[in-house]
PAMAR-248371 format. One line per 5 residues: number of its first residue (from 1); for each residue z negated, y, x negated of N, C-alpha, C, O. Coordinates in steps of 0.05 Angstrom, whole numbers, plus 5000, padded with zeros to 4 digits. Example, Ala and Ser with C-alpha at 12.3 -4.5 7.8 and 13.67 -1.06 7.14 Angstrom:
2
1 = 4844,4886,4736,4844,4910,4754,4844,4934,4736,4831,4934,4715; 4858,4955,4743,4857,4979,4727,4843,5001,4742,4839,5023,4732
***
This chain:
180
1 = 4791,4531,5304,4768,4547,5312,4769,4553,5341,4789,4561,5353; 4747,4550,5351,4743,4552,5383,4743,4585,5386,4742,4600,5366; 4745,4593,5413,4744,4621,5418,4712,4631,5418,4709,4655,5415; 4695,4617,5421,4669,4624,5419,4663,4623,5388,4648,4641,5381; 4671,4607,5368,4664,4614,5345,4676,4639,5331,4666,4653,5313
6 = 4705,4643,5345,4712,4668,5334,4697,4694,5343,4695,4713,5328; 4687,4694,5370,4673,4715,5381,4649,4721,5364,4639,4743,5361; 4641,4694,5353,4615,4700,5338,4620,4713,5311,4600,4725,5301; 4644,4713,5298,4648,4721,5270,4668,4749,5278,4671,4765,5259; 4678,4754,5299,4694,4784,5304,4684,4802,5295,4699,4815,5280
11 = 4657,4813,5298,4645,4837,5291,4649,4835,5260,4660,4854,5250; 4642,4816,5244,4642,4820,5214,4675,4825,5208,4683,4845,5194; 4692,4808,5218,4721,4811,5211,4731,4836,5220,4748,4846,5206; 4724,4849,5241,4732,4874,5248,4725,4895,5228,4741,4914,5222; 4698,4890,5214,4693,4913,5196,4708,4907,5168,4711,4926,5153
16 = 4719,4881,5161,4734,4879,5139,4761,4891,5140,4772,4904,5123; 4771,4884,5164,4803,4894,5171,4800,4924,5176,4818,4939,5168; 4778,4936,5187,4776,4965,5192,4779,4980,5160,4789,5001,5155; 4766,4962,5142,4763,4976,5114,4793,4974,5104,4802,4991,5089; 4807,4953,5111,4833,4951,5097,4853,4971,5109,4872,4979,5094
21 = 4851,4980,5138,4859,4999,5149,4858,5027,5136,4877,5040,5131; 4834,5033,5132,4823,5058,5120,4839,5061,5095,4856,5079,5092; 4833,5044,5076,4846,5043,5049,4877,5050,5048,4889,5066,5033; 4888,5032,5068,4919,5036,5074,4926,5067,5080,4936,5084,5065; 4917,5069,5110,4922,5095,5117,4911,5122,5106,4923,5143,5101
26 = 4884,5118,5103,4866,5142,5096,4858,5156,5120,4844,5176,5119; 4865,5146,5143,4858,5158,5173,4844,5134,5188,4852,5111,5189; 4821,5145,5201,4804,5132,5220,4823,5126,5241,4824,5102,5249; 4838,5143,5250,4848,5133,5279,4871,5114,5273,4878,5098,5291; 4885,5113,5248,4908,5095,5247,4893,5063,5237,4901,5041,5242
31 = 4868,5070,5222,4854,5043,5215,4840,5031,5239,4833,5008,5238; 4835,5045,5262,4825,5034,5285,4845,5018,5299,4840,4997,5311; 4872,5032,5296,4897,5020,5309,4906,4993,5298,4916,4975,5311; 4901,4994,5274,4909,4971,5253,4888,4949,5258,4896,4925,5258; 4862,4955,5264,4841,4936,5265,4843,4925,5291,4839,4900,5294
36 = 4849,4939,5310,4855,4930,5338,4874,4910,5341,4870,4889,5353; 4896,4917,5327,4920,4898,5329,4921,4874,5312,4934,4853,5316; 4903,4879,5293,4897,4851,5274,4880,4832,5290,4884,4808,5289; 4862,4841,5304,4838,4828,5319,4850,4813,5344,4840,4793,5353; 4873,4826,5353,4888,4816,5375,4903,4793,5368,4904,4773,5381
41 = 4918,4797,5340,4934,4774,5333,4915,4749,5327,4920,4726,5334; 4894,4757,5312,4873,4734,5307,4866,4721,5335,4871,4697,5338; 4857,4733,5352,4851,4725,5379,4868,4708,5390,4859,4687,5399; 4895,4714,5391,4915,4701,5401,4919,4675,5388,4927,4656,5402; 4915,4670,5364,4921,4647,5347,4891,4639,5338,4891,4626,5317
46 = 4870,4643,5348,4843,4635,5333,4841,4602,5342,4826,4588,5329; 4855,4591,5362,4850,4563,5362,4868,4545,5343,4865,4521,5343; 4884,4555,5331,4903,4546,5313,4894,4548,5282,4905,4535,5265; 4872,4567,5279,4862,4567,5254,4848,4549,5241,4829,4538,5251; 4856,4545,5216,4838,4519,5205,4810,4531,5195,4809,4546,5176
51 = 4786,4520,5210,4764,4530,5199,4752,4525,5170,4732,4537,5161; 4769,4502,5156,4761,4497,5128,4772,4520,5110,4763,4522,5087; 4791,4535,5120,4802,4555,5104,4785,4581,5104,4768,4583,5122; 4788,4604,5085,4774,4625,5083,4784,4645,5106,4806,4656,5104; 4767,4649,5129,4775,4663,5153,4780,4693,5144,4799,4706,5151
56 = 4760,4703,5127,4756,4730,5120,4788,4740,5102,4800,4761,5105; 4795,4719,5086,4817,4724,5072,4844,4727,5088,4863,4742,5083; 4843,4707,5112,4862,4704,5128,4864,4732,5145,4886,4743,5149; 4838,4744,5155,4840,4766,5167,4851,4792,5149,4866,4808,5161; 4844,4796,5126,4846,4815,5110,4881,4812,5107,4894,4832,5111
61 = 4892,4788,5100,4923,4789,5099,4936,4797,5124,4955,4813,5125; 4922,4785,5144,4939,4797,5174,4935,4825,5177,4952,4839,5188; 4911,4836,5168,4908,4866,5174,4931,4880,5154,4946,4897,5164; 4932,4872,5128,4957,4886,5112,4978,4882,5123,4992,4902,5125; 4988,4858,5135,5015,4857,5145,5017,4878,5173,5039,4887,5180
66 = 4995,4883,5187,4993,4897,5215,5000,4926,5202,5017,4940,5214; 4986,4936,5176,4985,4965,5166,5018,4968,5161,5031,4985,5171; 5027,4950,5145,5053,4955,5135,5073,4953,5159,5091,4969,5158; 5071,4937,5180,5085,4940,5206,5083,4966,5218,5103,4978,5224; 5058,4976,5222,5052,5001,5236,5061,5023,5222,5069,5044,5234
71 = 5063,5021,5191,5073,5044,5175,5106,5043,5180,5118,5065,5182; 5122,5018,5183,5145,5021,5184,5153,5030,5216,5174,5042,5220; 5138,5025,5236,5142,5037,5263,5141,5065,5263,5154,5079,5279; 5123,5075,5245,5117,5103,5245,5137,5119,5232,5140,5142,5239; 5152,5109,5212,5173,5122,5195,5161,5149,5190,5173,5167,5201
76 = 5139,5154,5174,5133,5178,5169,5145,5189,5148,5156,5177,5129; 5143,5219,5151,5153,5234,5123,5136,5229,5101,5112,5233,5100; 5153,5218,5080,5138,5213,5054,5142,5236,5035,5165,5242,5030; 5123,5248,5024,5122,5265,5003,5112,5253,4974,5089,5243,4972; 5127,5254,4953,5118,5242,4931,5107,5264,4909,5122,5282,4902
81 = 5084,5263,4901,5079,5283,4881,5075,5269,4853,5057,5252,4851; 5088,5275,4837,5089,5264,4811,5079,5286,4791,5092,5307,4786; 5056,5279,4780,5048,5297,4760,5051,5283,4733,5038,5263,4726; 5071,5295,4718,5084,5274,4700,5063,5261,4677,5066,5238,4669; 5044,5277,4670,5029,5265,4646,5001,5274,4656,4997,5298,4663
86 = 4981,5253,4656,4953,5257,4660,4938,5263,4636,4950,5269,4616; 4909,5262,4635,4902,5265,4609,4899,5243,4588,4893,5248,4565; 4904,5217,4599,4910,5196,4580,4941,5197,4572,4948,5183,4553; 4957,5210,4582,4987,5215,4570,5004,5195,4590,5027,5189,4586; 4990,5187,4610,5006,5167,4627,5015,5180,4654,4999,5193,4668
91 = 5041,5176,4662,5050,5186,4687,5035,5179,4712,5028,5157,4718; 5030,5201,4726,5014,5195,4753,5030,5196,4777,5048,5213,4777; 5027,5183,4796,5044,5182,4820,5024,5178,4845,5006,5161,4845; 5028,5194,4864,5015,5195,4887,5035,5197,4911,5052,5215,4911; 5035,5181,4932,5054,5187,4953,5029,5191,4977,5008,5178,4982
96 = 5041,5213,4990,5024,5225,5015,5039,5215,5034,5063,5212,5030; 5026,5207,5060,5046,5194,5079,5033,5214,5104,5010,5220,5107; 5053,5222,5118,5040,5239,5143,5063,5237,5165,5087,5242,5159; 5058,5232,5189,5071,5229,5210,5085,5255,5219,5104,5253,5235; 5076,5279,5209,5084,5301,5220,5097,5319,5199,5090,5322,5176
101 = 5118,5330,5212,5136,5347,5190,5117,5371,5183,5101,5380,5199; 5121,5379,5157,5105,5404,5150,5124,5428,5154,5144,5431,5141; 5117,5444,5172,5130,5465,5180,5126,5489,5161,5144,5505,5156; 5103,5489,5152,5098,5511,5134,5110,5507,5103,5108,5525,5085; 5123,5484,5099,5136,5484,5073,5161,5501,5070,5177,5500,5088
106 = 5165,5516,5048,5191,5530,5046,5214,5511,5039,5207,5492,5026; 5240,5513,5046,5262,5502,5039,5261,5495,5005,5266,5473,4998; 5254,5511,4990,5252,5504,4965,5232,5482,4958,5237,5466,4940; 5206,5480,4972,5187,5463,4968,5199,5434,4982,5192,5413,4972; 5212,5435,4999,5226,5411,5017,5244,5403,4999,5241,5379,4995
111 = 5264,5416,4984,5282,5405,4967,5271,5391,4943,5281,5370,4935; 5251,5404,4930,5238,5395,4910,5226,5366,4915,5232,5347,4901; 5209,5364,4938,5200,5339,4950,5218,5316,4953,5213,5292,4948; 5243,5327,4963,5266,5308,4968,5278,5296,4939,5282,5272,4934; 5282,5317,4920,5291,5312,4893,5270,5296,4878,5278,5279,4862
116 = 5243,5298,4881,5228,5279,4866,5228,5256,4882,5230,5235,4869; 5224,5255,4909,5232,5226,4917,5250,5210,4910,5246,5186,4907; 5277,5224,4907,5304,5211,4901,5298,5197,4867,5301,5174,4860; 5287,5219,4853,5286,5213,4825,5267,5184,4824,5274,5164,4811; 5243,5186,4841,5228,5164,4836,5239,5137,4843,5236,5115,4832
121 = 5252,5144,4866,5271,5114,4879,5289,5103,4856,5292,5080,4849; 5300,5127,4844,5321,5116,4824,5308,5102,4798,5318,5084,4785; 5285,5113,4795,5267,5100,4770,5261,5079,4777,5267,5060,4763; 5247,5075,4802,5236,5048,4813,5262,5026,4815,5258,5002,4812; 5282,5036,4820,5308,5017,4820,5313,5003,4794,5323,4980,4795
126 = 5306,5013,4772,5308,5000,4746,5288,4981,4740,5290,4970,4718; 5269,4976,4755,5247,4956,4751,5260,4929,4764,5279,4929,4780; 5247,4907,4754,5252,4882,4759,5238,4879,4785,5219,4895,4789; 5244,4862,4806,5233,4863,4832,5200,4859,4833,5186,4872,4849; 5191,4840,4815,5165,4833,4809,5149,4862,4798,5129,4872,4809
131 = 5160,4873,4777,5148,4895,4770,5147,4919,4788,5129,4935,4785; 5165,4922,4807,5169,4941,4821,5149,4934,4845,5136,4953,4854; 5146,4909,4855,5128,4904,4872,5096,4908,4861,5079,4918,4875; 5090,4900,4839,5063,4908,4828,5061,4939,4822,5040,4950,4828; 5077,4950,4814,5076,4979,4809,5070,4993,4837,5052,5009,4840
136 = 5086,4985,4856,5081,4997,4884,5055,4992,4895,5042,5009,4908; 5047,4966,4890,5020,4960,4903,4998,4979,4886,4981,4992,4898; 5000,4979,4860,4979,4996,4846,4981,5019,4849,4961,5030,4856; 5004,5034,4844,5008,5064,4841,5011,5079,4864,5000,5101,4869; 5030,5064,4882,5030,5078,4909,5012,5073,4933,5005,5091,4948
141 = 5005,5045,4935,4991,5041,4957,4959,5040,4945,4941,5038,4961; 4953,5041,4918,4922,5046,4910,4911,5021,4913,4888,5023,4922; 4919,4997,4908,4906,4973,4909,4894,4967,4885,4908,4969,4865; 4870,4959,4882,4859,4952,4856,4873,4927,4846,4889,4914,4859; 4864,4921,4821,4877,4898,4804,4872,4871,4818,4889,4853,4822
146 = 4843,4872,4826,4830,4847,4841,4846,4839,4869,4851,4816,4874; 4851,4859,4883,4860,4860,4909,4893,4850,4904,4903,4834,4919; 4907,4863,4881,4933,4850,4877,4935,4824,4867,4954,4811,4873; 4915,4815,4853,4911,4789,4843,4912,4767,4870,4928,4748,4871; 4893,4774,4887,4883,4757,4909,4911,4757,4925,4920,4737,4934
151 = 4920,4776,4926,4944,4777,4948,4964,4761,4936,4973,4743,4949; 4973,4765,4911,4999,4754,4897,4995,4730,4882,5015,4717,4875; 4967,4722,4876,4961,4695,4859,4968,4700,4827,4968,4681,4812; 4974,4726,4820,4983,4729,4791,4955,4741,4778,4941,4758,4788; 4949,4725,4749,4925,4734,4737,4924,4766,4733,4942,4781,4727
156 = 4902,4771,4736,4892,4803,4728,4906,4811,4706,4922,4830,4708; 4902,4799,4683,4911,4810,4658,4944,4813,4659,4953,4834,4650; 4959,4795,4668,4986,4795,4677,4992,4820,4693,5010,4835,4685; 4978,4826,4713,4980,4848,4727,4977,4872,4712,4996,4888,4710; 4957,4877,4701,4954,4898,4685,4974,4906,4659,4975,4929,4650
161 = 4986,4887,4651,5005,4889,4632,5032,4896,4645,5047,4914,4635; 5040,4882,4667,5064,4888,4678,5061,4914,4696,5082,4923,4703; 5044,4925,4704,5046,4951,4717,5042,4971,4696,5050,4994,4700; 5029,4964,4670,5032,4984,4647,5061,4989,4639,5071,5011,4636; 5072,4968,4636,5101,4963,4629,5120,4979,4647,5136,4994,4639
166 = 5115,4974,4676,5130,4988,4696,5126,5015,4695,5144,5031,4699; 5095,5026,4688,5096,5052,4689,5111,5067,4669,5125,5087,4673; 5107,5054,4645,5125,5066,4619,5153,5067,4630,5163,5089,4630; 5165,5050,4639,5193,5047,4647,5200,5071,4664,5219,5085,4659; 5182,5077,4685,5188,5096,4708,5184,5126,4692,5201,5145,4692
171 = 5157,5126,4678,5156,5151,4667,5181,5158,4646,5189,5181,4649; 5192,5146,4630,5212,5148,4614,5239,5157,4631,5252,5177,4626; 5245,5138,4651,5266,5144,4665,5262,5174,4678,5281,5190,4677; 5238,5183,4688,5236,5209,4702,5236,5231,4680,5246,5253,4687; 5230,5230,4660,5233,5242,4636,5262,5249,4631,5270,5272,4627
176 = 5274,5229,4631,5304,5230,4619,5318,5245,4644,5335,5262,4638; 5314,5241,4666,5322,5253,4694,5319,5281,4692,5338,5297,4696; 5295,5287,4686,5286,5317,4686,5297,5336,4662,5300,5360,4666; 5303,5323,4638,5323,5336,4619,5343,5339,4629,5357,5352,4614; 5356,5334,4649,5390,5332,4655,5393,5355,4664,5416,5363,4671
***
């Protein structure tokens, strides 16, 4: 791909990668940073991009990698909220990412958050690597089954079954830990 071809599609690509950043971070500012970094990387290597391949899929993949790299560099404080059972009787997990320390949290709340994170990590440690990967993509990162399928190449029905089994294992383990 030539630089002029890249410039021609850059605006469209930027919108797609910005959307990936927004979904990942939930913050316009972080999403803009991720989009900028993604576009820089694509620009740097645009002459090596095979035009017969899906450029948008490549841009989304690069954006996801940029988001993960940015997240790792930020080393944010992670709070895990685990509302044990939702209306369907399924464990519900949500991980909130924040680069700022919460100074208004009481020592008790901080202790509970750390304990919840520890229990979740222990429960996730019981999963097989593929189960854990899919569980985290679906439950913690909030990716759709379609997005997971396109990223991993695993059929959608298999993803649904494996995430459901992983969720059940994690829920059962958390329930066991909370009884102790």
